[in-house]
N, C-alpha and C positions, 0 to 999 in steps of 0.2 A: 808348291809349297804355301799350307792350311795356315794361317793365323788364326791362333787362340783368344774367341773371343773373353771379355773379361766380365769378371760379376759387374761390372756396374754396366756392361753392354747387354747382357743377359735382360739384366732386371730391366731396362730402358724398354728394351723390345717387348717384355713383357705386359710393363708400365700403356702401352701402343698397341698390343693385341688386346686389354682387356676395356682399353678405352673405345674400341673400335667394336668388340660386341656390346659392349653397354649402350652405342648410338645404331647399332643394328637389333635388340632389343628394344632402342624408345621406338623405333622403326615399325617392328611387328605390331609391337604394343598397340598403335596410335591405329594401324590398319585393323588389325582387330576390332578395338573401338568403333571405328568407325565406321564397318561392316555393320556391325551388334547395332548401334543407329540408325542404320540406312533399315536393315531389316527391322526396328520397333518403329518407324513412320512411315512404313512398306504395311505392317499390321493393321497399324492404327488407321490408318484411310479406308484399309479393306474393309476393317468394323464400321467405322464409320459412312461408308457407302452401303452397304450391305440393313444398316440400323435405318439411315435415312429411306432404302427403299421399300421394308416392313412395315416402315412407321409412320411412312409419308410425310419427314419432318422439315422444319423449313425452318428452324434455328437452334443455337445450341442451347435457347433457353426451353424450349419445346424439349430438348433430346436430354434436360438435363432431370427436369421433371417427369419424363417418359422410364429413365432410370434409373432416378430415385423411389416412382410406383411401383419399379420391379424388382426392385434388389433385394430385398426382402424374400418373395414367391425363389425368386433364381436361386435365393444363396440354400433355401433351404429343400429346393427340387432339382436341385444343378445337373446329380447324375443323374436321378431318372428322368431330364428334360433329355440330356445326350443321348445315354442308352434305350431310350424309347423306340421302339421300332415304327415310321411314319408308309402306311402304305396308301398309294393313292391311284382311285380306281376311277373307271370312266360308268356314267351311267348308262342305260342302253342307247339314245340317241345319239348317247356321244362325244355330245360337245359341253357338256359339265365337268368336273371334275370333285371328284369328293373325297377329303385327307382324312384320313379311321387309322385306329394305333389297333397294334393287337396290345391282347396284354395278353 
């Protein structure tokens, strides 16, 4: 014989399931935020390393000054810069490399 559940028992079970689902949702959201935070941190480190490498930056102050100086130029020409083909060719002696752009 199966015992019929009362409406109160059914409601109680549903409330428990809702609470479990809320907890699970919070856990998934927390994992997502953590992943996004780690991706952002990694991206910031990579961009900073590139900036430091090509501009030989020694301090945050230097980086800030250079970034401000380049801001308006890059802002106006970002698409052109990103979509410009850069070709590296070698001179006859093979030791010097020259970067030129295709236009």
